[in-house]
Chimera marker file (.cmm) of the C-alpha trace (Angstrom):
<marker_set name="trace">
<marker id="1" x="-1.157" y="6.333" z="-31.489" r="1" g="1" b="0" radius="0.5"/>
<marker id="2" x="-0.365" y="9.960" z="-30.303" r="1" g="1" b="0" radius="0.5"/>
<marker id="3" x="2.987" y="10.933" z="-28.711" r="1" g="1" b="0" radius="0.5"/>
<marker id="4" x="0.978" y="11.597" z="-25.405" r="1" g="1" b="0" radius="0.5"/>
<marker id="5" x="-0.716" y="8.070" z="-25.518" r="1" g="1" b="0" radius="0.5"/>
<marker id="6" x="2.478" y="6.321" z="-26.185" r="1" g="1" b="0" radius="0.5"/>
<marker id="7" x="3.968" y="8.280" z="-22.923" r="1" g="1" b="0" radius="0.5"/>
<marker id="8" x="1.407" y="7.262" z="-21.024" r="1" g="1" b="0" radius="0.5"/>
<marker id="9" x="1.515" y="3.682" z="-22.001" r="1" g="1" b="0" radius="0.5"/>
<marker id="10" x="5.147" y="3.655" z="-21.759" r="1" g="1" b="0" radius="0.5"/>
<marker id="11" x="4.868" y="5.421" z="-18.118" r="1" g="1" b="0" radius="0.5"/>
<marker id="12" x="2.454" y="3.004" z="-16.999" r="1" g="1" b="0" radius="0.5"/>
<marker id="13" x="4.417" y="-0.130" z="-18.144" r="1" g="1" b="0" radius="0.5"/>
<marker id="14" x="7.181" y="1.268" z="-15.944" r="1" g="1" b="0" radius="0.5"/>
<marker id="15" x="4.846" y="1.716" z="-13.065" r="1" g="1" b="0" radius="0.5"/>
<marker id="16" x="3.620" y="-1.837" z="-13.391" r="1" g="1" b="0" radius="0.5"/>
<marker id="17" x="7.166" y="-3.310" z="-13.701" r="1" g="1" b="0" radius="0.5"/>
<marker id="18" x="7.990" y="-1.288" z="-10.705" r="1" g="1" b="0" radius="0.5"/>
<marker id="19" x="5.294" y="-2.442" z="-8.338" r="1" g="1" b="0" radius="0.5"/>
<marker id="20" x="6.125" y="-6.397" z="-9.640" r="1" g="1" b="0" radius="0.5"/>
<marker id="21" x="9.656" y="-5.839" z="-8.586" r="1" g="1" b="0" radius="0.5"/>
<marker id="22" x="8.638" y="-4.606" z="-5.049" r="1" g="1" b="0" radius="0.5"/>
<marker id="23" x="6.349" y="-6.980" z="-4.586" r="1" g="1" b="0" radius="0.5"/>
<marker id="24" x="8.827" y="-9.490" z="-2.649" r="1" g="1" b="0" radius="0.5"/>
<marker id="25" x="10.220" y="-6.881" z="-0.539" r="1" g="1" b="0" radius="0.5"/>
<marker id="26" x="9.845" y="-7.404" z="3.074" r="1" g="1" b="0" radius="0.5"/>
<marker id="27" x="7.891" y="-4.025" z="3.240" r="1" g="1" b="0" radius="0.5"/>
<marker id="28" x="5.297" y="-5.627" z="0.915" r="1" g="1" b="0" radius="0.5"/>
<marker id="29" x="5.269" y="-8.763" z="2.653" r="1" g="1" b="0" radius="0.5"/>
<marker id="30" x="4.463" y="-7.249" z="6.036" r="1" g="1" b="0" radius="0.5"/>
<marker id="31" x="1.635" y="-5.335" z="4.465" r="1" g="1" b="0" radius="0.5"/>
<marker id="32" x="0.252" y="-8.526" z="3.100" r="1" g="1" b="0" radius="0.5"/>
<marker id="33" x="0.418" y="-9.996" z="6.121" r="1" g="1" b="0" radius="0.5"/>
<marker id="34" x="-1.303" y="-7.080" z="8.063" r="1" g="1" b="0" radius="0.5"/>
<marker id="35" x="-3.949" y="-7.529" z="5.360" r="1" g="1" b="0" radius="0.5"/>
<marker id="36" x="-4.453" y="-10.851" z="6.166" r="1" g="1" b="0" radius="0.5"/>
<marker id="37" x="-4.815" y="-10.340" z="10.028" r="1" g="1" b="0" radius="0.5"/>
<marker id="38" x="-7.193" y="-7.600" z="9.423" r="1" g="1" b="0" radius="0.5"/>
<marker id="39" x="-9.164" y="-9.578" z="7.245" r="1" g="1" b="0" radius="0.5"/>
<marker id="40" x="-9.493" y="-12.644" z="9.782" r="1" g="1" b="0" radius="0.5"/>
<marker id="41" x="-10.512" y="-9.554" z="12.397" r="1" g="1" b="0" radius="0.5"/>
<marker id="42" x="-13.304" y="-7.897" z="10.158" r="1" g="1" b="0" radius="0.5"/>
<marker id="43" x="-13.008" y="-7.921" z="6.274" r="1" g="1" b="0" radius="0.5"/>
<marker id="44" x="-16.095" y="-5.652" z="6.314" r="1" g="1" b="0" radius="0.5"/>
<marker id="45" x="-14.658" y="-3.033" z="8.817" r="1" g="1" b="0" radius="0.5"/>
<marker id="46" x="-11.104" y="-2.823" z="7.536" r="1" g="1" b="0" radius="0.5"/>
<marker id="47" x="-11.890" y="-3.400" z="3.374" r="1" g="1" b="0" radius="0.5"/>
<marker id="48" x="-10.226" y="-0.476" z="2.310" r="1" g="1" b="0" radius="0.5"/>
<marker id="49" x="-7.241" y="-0.722" z="4.427" r="1" g="1" b="0" radius="0.5"/>
<marker id="50" x="-6.942" y="-4.508" z="3.446" r="1" g="1" b="0" radius="0.5"/>
<marker id="51" x="-7.109" y="-3.633" z="-0.364" r="1" g="1" b="0" radius="0.5"/>
<marker id="52" x="-4.578" y="-0.899" z="0.027" r="1" g="1" b="0" radius="0.5"/>
<marker id="53" x="-2.220" y="-3.194" z="2.158" r="1" g="1" b="0" radius="0.5"/>
<marker id="54" x="-2.387" y="-5.577" z="-0.972" r="1" g="1" b="0" radius="0.5"/>
<marker id="55" x="-2.365" y="-3.420" z="-4.134" r="1" g="1" b="0" radius="0.5"/>
<marker id="56" x="0.816" y="-1.367" z="-2.693" r="1" g="1" b="0" radius="0.5"/>
<marker id="57" x="-1.191" y="1.752" z="-2.200" r="1" g="1" b="0" radius="0.5"/>
<marker id="58" x="0.861" y="2.224" z="1.380" r="1" g="1" b="0" radius="0.5"/>
<marker id="59" x="4.292" y="1.070" z="0.193" r="1" g="1" b="0" radius="0.5"/>
<marker id="60" x="6.930" y="3.576" z="-0.172" r="1" g="1" b="0" radius="0.5"/>
<marker id="61" x="7.838" y="3.081" z="-3.848" r="1" g="1" b="0" radius="0.5"/>
<marker id="62" x="5.330" y="0.927" z="-5.397" r="1" g="1" b="0" radius="0.5"/>
<marker id="63" x="2.558" y="3.580" z="-4.954" r="1" g="1" b="0" radius="0.5"/>
<marker id="64" x="1.576" y="6.661" z="-6.876" r="1" g="1" b="0" radius="0.5"/>
<marker id="65" x="0.774" y="8.211" z="-3.668" r="1" g="1" b="0" radius="0.5"/>
<marker id="66" x="2.976" y="11.047" z="-2.592" r="1" g="1" b="0" radius="0.5"/>
<marker id="67" x="2.557" y="10.303" z="1.078" r="1" g="1" b="0" radius="0.5"/>
<marker id="68" x="1.515" y="6.689" z="1.429" r="1" g="1" b="0" radius="0.5"/>
<marker id="69" x="2.341" y="6.808" z="5.120" r="1" g="1" b="0" radius="0.5"/>
<marker id="70" x="0.239" y="9.557" z="5.882" r="1" g="1" b="0" radius="0.5"/>
<marker id="71" x="-2.781" y="8.123" z="4.210" r="1" g="1" b="0" radius="0.5"/>
<marker id="72" x="-2.234" y="4.935" z="6.346" r="1" g="1" b="0" radius="0.5"/>
<marker id="73" x="-1.959" y="6.847" z="9.317" r="1" g="1" b="0" radius="0.5"/>
<marker id="74" x="-5.455" y="8.296" z="8.849" r="1" g="1" b="0" radius="0.5"/>
<marker id="75" x="-7.071" y="5.381" z="7.548" r="1" g="1" b="0" radius="0.5"/>
<marker id="76" x="-5.805" y="3.175" z="10.709" r="1" g="1" b="0" radius="0.5"/>
<marker id="77" x="-6.974" y="5.926" z="13.078" r="1" g="1" b="0" radius="0.5"/>
<marker id="78" x="-10.536" y="6.336" z="11.356" r="1" g="1" b="0" radius="0.5"/>
<marker id="79" x="-11.276" y="2.824" z="12.204" r="1" g="1" b="0" radius="0.5"/>
<marker id="80" x="-9.597" y="2.800" z="15.428" r="1" g="1" b="0" radius="0.5"/>
<marker id="81" x="-6.315" y="0.733" z="14.764" r="1" g="1" b="0" radius="0.5"/>
<marker id="82" x="-3.991" y="2.835" z="16.778" r="1" g="1" b="0" radius="0.5"/>
<marker id="83" x="-1.965" y="-0.064" z="18.077" r="1" g="1" b="0" radius="0.5"/>
<marker id="84" x="-1.330" y="-1.116" z="14.172" r="1" g="1" b="0" radius="0.5"/>
<marker id="85" x="-0.716" y="3.018" z="13.976" r="1" g="1" b="0" radius="0.5"/>
<marker id="86" x="2.177" y="2.843" z="16.302" r="1" g="1" b="0" radius="0.5"/>
<marker id="87" x="3.592" y="0.254" z="14.613" r="1" g="1" b="0" radius="0.5"/>
<marker id="88" x="3.562" y="1.921" z="11.607" r="1" g="1" b="0" radius="0.5"/>
<marker id="89" x="4.854" y="4.775" z="13.338" r="1" g="1" b="0" radius="0.5"/>
<marker id="90" x="7.704" y="2.723" z="14.394" r="1" g="1" b="0" radius="0.5"/>
<marker id="91" x="8.623" y="1.893" z="10.859" r="1" g="1" b="0" radius="0.5"/>
<marker id="92" x="7.467" y="-1.488" z="10.790" r="1" g="1" b="0" radius="0.5"/>
<marker id="93" x="6.113" y="-1.108" z="7.264" r="1" g="1" b="0" radius="0.5"/>
<marker id="94" x="8.936" y="1.026" z="5.969" r="1" g="1" b="0" radius="0.5"/>
<marker id="95" x="10.614" y="-0.055" z="2.703" r="1" g="1" b="0" radius="0.5"/>
<link id1="1" id2="2" r="1" g="1" b="0" radius="0.2"/>
<link id1="2" id2="3" r="1" g="1" b="0" radius="0.2"/>
<link id1="3" id2="4" r="1" g="1" b="0" radius="0.2"/>
<link id1="4" id2="5" r="1" g="1" b="0" radius="0.2"/>
<link id1="5" id2="6" r="1" g="1" b="0" radius="0.2"/>
<link id1="6" id2="7" r="1" g="1" b="0" radius="0.2"/>
<link id1="7" id2="8" r="1" g="1" b="0" radius="0.2"/>
<link id1="8" id2="9" r="1" g="1" b="0" radius="0.2"/>
<link id1="9" id2="10" r="1" g="1" b="0" radius="0.2"/>
<link id1="10" id2="11" r="1" g="1" b="0" radius="0.2"/>
<link id1="11" id2="12" r="1" g="1" b="0" radius="0.2"/>
<link id1="12" id2="13" r="1" g="1" b="0" radius="0.2"/>
<link id1="13" id2="14" r="1" g="1" b="0" radius="0.2"/>
<link id1="14" id2="15" r="1" g="1" b="0" radius="0.2"/>
<link id1="15" id2="16" r="1" g="1" b="0" radius="0.2"/>
<link id1="16" id2="17" r="1" g="1" b="0" radius="0.2"/>
<link id1="17" id2="18" r="1" g="1" b="0" radius="0.2"/>
<link id1="18" id2="19" r="1" g="1" b="0" radius="0.2"/>
<link id1="19" id2="20" r="1" g="1" b="0" radius="0.2"/>
<link id1="20" id2="21" r="1" g="1" b="0" radius="0.2"/>
<link id1="21" id2="22" r="1" g="1" b="0" radius="0.2"/>
<link id1="22" id2="23" r="1" g="1" b="0" radius="0.2"/>
<link id1="23" id2="24" r="1" g="1" b="0" radius="0.2"/>
<link id1="24" id2="25" r="1" g="1" b="0" radius="0.2"/>
<link id1="25" id2="26" r="1" g="1" b="0" radius="0.2"/>
<link id1="26" id2="27" r="1" g="1" b="0" radius="0.2"/>
<link id1="27" id2="28" r="1" g="1" b="0" radius="0.2"/>
<link id1="28" id2="29" r="1" g="1" b="0" radius="0.2"/>
<link id1="29" id2="30" r="1" g="1" b="0" radius="0.2"/>
<link id1="30" id2="31" r="1" g="1" b="0" radius="0.2"/>
<link id1="31" id2="32" r="1" g="1" b="0" radius="0.2"/>
<link id1="32" id2="33" r="1" g="1" b="0" radius="0.2"/>
<link id1="33" id2="34" r="1" g="1" b="0" radius="0.2"/>
<link id1="34" id2="35" r="1" g="1" b="0" radius="0.2"/>
<link id1="35" id2="36" r="1" g="1" b="0" radius="0.2"/>
<link id1="36" id2="37" r="1" g="1" b="0" radius="0.2"/>
<link id1="37" id2="38" r="1" g="1" b="0" radius="0.2"/>
<link id1="38" id2="39" r="1" g="1" b="0" radius="0.2"/>
<link id1="39" id2="40" r="1" g="1" b="0" radius="0.2"/>
<link id1="40" id2="41" r="1" g="1" b="0" radius="0.2"/>
<link id1="41" id2="42" r="1" g="1" b="0" radius="0.2"/>
<link id1="42" id2="43" r="1" g="1" b="0" radius="0.2"/>
<link id1="43" id2="44" r="1" g="1" b="0" radius="0.2"/>
<link id1="44" id2="45" r="1" g="1" b="0" radius="0.2"/>
<link id1="45" id2="46" r="1" g="1" b="0" radius="0.2"/>
<link id1="46" id2="47" r="1" g="1" b="0" radius="0.2"/>
<link id1="47" id2="48" r="1" g="1" b="0" radius="0.2"/>
<link id1="48" id2="49" r="1" g="1" b="0" radius="0.2"/>
<link id1="49" id2="50" r="1" g="1" b="0" radius="0.2"/>
<link id1="50" id2="51" r="1" g="1" b="0" radius="0.2"/>
<link id1="51" id2="52" r="1" g="1" b="0" radius="0.2"/>
<link id1="52" id2="53" r="1" g="1" b="0" radius="0.2"/>
<link id1="53" id2="54" r="1" g="1" b="0" radius="0.2"/>
<link id1="54" id2="55" r="1" g="1" b="0" radius="0.2"/>
<link id1="55" id2="56" r="1" g="1" b="0" radius="0.2"/>
<link id1="56" id2="57" r="1" g="1" b="0" radius="0.2"/>
<link id1="57" id2="58" r="1" g="1" b="0" radius="0.2"/>
<link id1="58" id2="59" r="1" g="1" b="0" radius="0.2"/>
<link id1="59" id2="60" r="1" g="1" b="0" radius="0.2"/>
<link id1="60" id2="61" r="1" g="1" b="0" radius="0.2"/>
<link id1="61" id2="62" r="1" g="1" b="0" radius="0.2"/>
<link id1="62" id2="63" r="1" g="1" b="0" radius="0.2"/>
<link id1="63" id2="64" r="1" g="1" b="0" radius="0.2"/>
<link id1="64" id2="65" r="1" g="1" b="0" radius="0.2"/>
<link id1="65" id2="66" r="1" g="1" b="0" radius="0.2"/>
<link id1="66" id2="67" r="1" g="1" b="0" radius="0.2"/>
<link id1="67" id2="68" r="1" g="1" b="0" radius="0.2"/>
<link id1="68" id2="69" r="1" g="1" b="0" radius="0.2"/>
<link id1="69" id2="70" r="1" g="1" b="0" radius="0.2"/>
<link id1="70" id2="71" r="1" g="1" b="0" radius="0.2"/>
<link id1="71" id2="72" r="1" g="1" b="0" radius="0.2"/>
<link id1="72" id2="73" r="1" g="1" b="0" radius="0.2"/>
<link id1="73" id2="74" r="1" g="1" b="0" radius="0.2"/>
<link id1="74" id2="75" r="1" g="1" b="0" radius="0.2"/>
<link id1="75" id2="76" r="1" g="1" b="0" radius="0.2"/>
<link id1="76" id2="77" r="1" g="1" b="0" radius="0.2"/>
<link id1="77" id2="78" r="1" g="1" b="0" radius="0.2"/>
<link id1="78" id2="79" r="1" g="1" b="0" radius="0.2"/>
<link id1="79" id2="80" r="1" g="1" b="0" radius="0.2"/>
<link id1="80" id2="81" r="1" g="1" b="0" radius="0.2"/>
<link id1="81" id2="82" r="1" g="1" b="0" radius="0.2"/>
<link id1="82" id2="83" r="1" g="1" b="0" radius="0.2"/>
<link id1="83" id2="84" r="1" g="1" b="0" radius="0.2"/>
<link id1="84" id2="85" r="1" g="1" b="0" radius="0.2"/>
<link id1="85" id2="86" r="1" g="1" b="0" radius="0.2"/>
<link id1="86" id2="87" r="1" g="1" b="0" radius="0.2"/>
<link id1="87" id2="88" r="1" g="1" b="0" radius="0.2"/>
<link id1="88" id2="89" r="1" g="1" b="0" radius="0.2"/>
<link id1="89" id2="90" r="1" g="1" b="0" radius="0.2"/>
<link id1="90" id2="91" r="1" g="1" b="0" radius="0.2"/>
<link id1="91" id2="92" r="1" g="1" b="0" radius="0.2"/>
<link id1="92" id2="93" r="1" g="1" b="0" radius="0.2"/>
<link id1="93" id2="94" r="1" g="1" b="0" radius="0.2"/>
<link id1="94" id2="95" r="1" g="1" b="0" radius="0.2"/>
</marker_set>
């Protein structure tokens, strides 16, 4: 294994552990609850947001995304979820 491969593998392991450690925090739980609510409303229309809520994409620390809340903002507005966007802007899903 090359040095680059070893470093890449170590980084992936660290990121996986980081995500596992944040799954139980309040923000992640709220994102999971939001995913459940959206799935009950329309699992097809909100599929992208549901998946991103569940996989930590919008979490402040459990994501590889530089600005998860900006992406969440854009995704919510794209499907007309202005009420959820206001909740997000008020910090409901912050870590």
